[in-house]
C-alpha positions in Angstrom: -42.2 18.5 59.3 -39.0 17.2 61.2 -36.0 19.8 62.4 -32.3 18.5 61.3 -29.4 17.5 63.7 -27.8 21.0 62.8 -31.0 23.9 63.2 -31.2 26.6 65.2 -33.0 26.0 68.8 -35.1 29.2 68.0 -36.2 26.6 65.2 -36.7 23.5 67.1 -38.3 25.5 69.2 -40.8 26.3 66.1 -41.2 23.0 65.2 -42.2 21.6 68.2 -44.5 24.6 68.6 -46.0 23.5 65.6 -46.1 19.9 66.6 -47.6 19.9 70.0 -51.1 19.6 69.0 -50.5 16.7 67.2 -48.1 15.6 69.5 -50.6 15.1 72.8 -52.7 13.4 69.9 -50.6 10.8 69.6 -50.1 10.7 73.2 -53.7 10.0 73.7 -54.5 7.6 70.7 -50.8 6.0 72.2 -48.8 5.7 69.6 -45.6 7.1 70.7 -43.8 5.5 68.6 -45.2 7.7 65.2 -43.5 10.6 67.5 -40.2 11.7 65.8 -36.9 10.9 67.2 -36.1 12.8 69.9 -39.2 15.8 70.2 -40.0 13.7 73.4 -37.3 14.4 75.1 -37.3 18.2 73.2 -40.4 18.3 75.0 -39.5 16.7 78.3 -36.1 19.6 78.4 -39.0 22.9 77.5 -40.9 21.0 80.5 -44.2 21.1 78.1 -44.3 17.5 78.8 -43.5 14.7 81.6 -43.0 11.3 82.9 -45.0 10.7 85.9 -45.9 7.4 86.3 -43.8 5.6 83.3 -46.5 8.4 81.8 -46.4 11.5 79.4 -48.2 14.2 81.3 -47.9 17.8 80.1 -46.7 20.2 82.2 -49.0 23.6 83.1 -46.3 24.8 80.8 -47.6 22.3 77.8 -50.5 23.3 78.9 -50.8 27.1 78.0 -48.4 25.8 75.0 -51.6 23.9 73.7 -54.0 26.9 74.8 -52.0 29.1 73.0 -51.4 26.7 69.9 -55.7 26.4 69.7 -55.9 30.5 70.0 -54.2 30.8 66.7 -55.7 27.8 64.9 -58.8 29.1 66.1 -58.9 33.0 66.1 -63.1 33.3 65.5 -63.1 31.5 69.3 -62.0 34.1 71.1 -64.6 36.7 72.4 
């Protein structure tokens, strides 16, 4: 799902949150061109991704968000 240019910051953040695992997978497969326009800039602004030697990497915050998303997707794995 992409968000319209006039979307509220809360909606944009929710969409980015929901798309983070897919984005990370696309980066690992070297498919950054498949990431919707504007997402990378927003992830960097949120400090979920950072540029490192010409490559995008998850920050500690981004790793925590990924863990949270995974936990929400797989509640049976808790405890």
